C-alpha positions as CSV (number, residue, x, y, z in Angstrom):
1,M,3.4,1.2,98.4
2,V,6.2,3.7,97.8
3,E,6.9,4.1,101.6
4,W,7.1,0.3,101.9
5,F,9.6,0.1,99.0
6,Q,11.7,2.9,100.5
7,Q,11.9,1.1,103.8
8,L,12.8,-2.1,102.0
9,M,15.6,-0.3,100.2
10,Q,16.8,1.3,103.4
11,Q,16.9,-2.0,105.2
12,F,18.8,-3.6,102.2
13,G,21.3,-0.7,102.3
14,Q,21.9,-1.1,106.0
15,A,22.4,-4.8,105.7
16,L,24.8,-4.3,102.8
17,Q,26.8,-1.7,104.9
18,A,27.0,-4.1,107.8
19,V,28.5,-6.8,105.5
20,L,30.9,-4.8,103.3
21,P,34.1,-3.1,104.6
22,L,34.2,0.7,104.6
23,S,36.8,1.0,101.9
24,P,38.8,-1.9,100.4
25,F,41.5,0.6,99.3
26,R,42.1,2.3,102.7
27,S,45.3,0.4,103.4
28,Y,46.7,1.4,100.0
29,I,45.7,5.0,100.4
30,D,47.3,5.2,103.8
31,A,50.5,3.7,102.4
32,I,50.9,6.4,99.8
33,A,52.8,9.5,101.0
34,V,51.2,12.7,99.6
35,P,53.9,15.2,98.6
36,Q,53.7,18.7,99.9
37,W,53.6,20.2,96.4
38,L,50.4,18.3,95.5
39,G,48.2,21.0,97.1
40,V,50.0,23.7,95.1
41,L,49.5,21.8,91.9
42,N,45.8,21.3,92.6
43,W,45.5,25.0,93.3
44,L,47.2,25.8,89.9
45,F,45.4,23.1,88.0
46,P,41.9,22.6,89.3
47,V,41.4,18.9,89.0
48,S,37.9,18.6,90.3
49,E,36.6,21.2,87.8
50,C,38.4,19.4,84.9
51,V,36.9,16.1,85.9
52,T,33.4,17.7,86.1
53,I,33.8,19.3,82.7
54,F,35.1,16.0,81.2
55,A,32.2,14.1,82.7
56,A,29.7,16.6,81.2
57,W,31.4,16.3,77.9
58,L,31.2,12.5,78.0
59,V,27.5,12.6,78.8
60,A,26.9,15.0,75.9
61,Y,28.9,12.9,73.5
62,G,27.2,9.7,74.6
63,T,23.8,11.4,74.1
64,Y,24.8,12.5,70.7
65,L,25.9,8.9,69.8
66,L,22.7,7.4,71.1
67,Y,20.6,9.8,69.1
68,R,22.7,9.1,66.1
69,I,22.2,5.4,66.4
70,I,18.4,5.8,66.9
71,L,18.1,8.1,63.9
72,R,20.1,5.6,61.7
73,W,17.8,2.8,62.9
74,I,14.7,4.8,62.1
75,K,16.0,5.6,58.7
76,A,16.7,2.0,58.0
77,V,13.2,0.9,59.1
78,S,11.3,3.5,57.1
């Protein structure tokens, strides 16, 4: 049953890839000229690590808010 579902999802993904373009933003990305100093700025200020830390913070804060809502609901019920 699981193998059948995996095959179905794989076929669906392949059909979707055949229909959709690779990237709708490729023409805009190619039109933007990347400055030479951008690599130096990324070396001094690690953007990918900052994004990772911010995403982890958002998940932690969202989990906190979800638990807070659930605890308030339980308190209101009992």
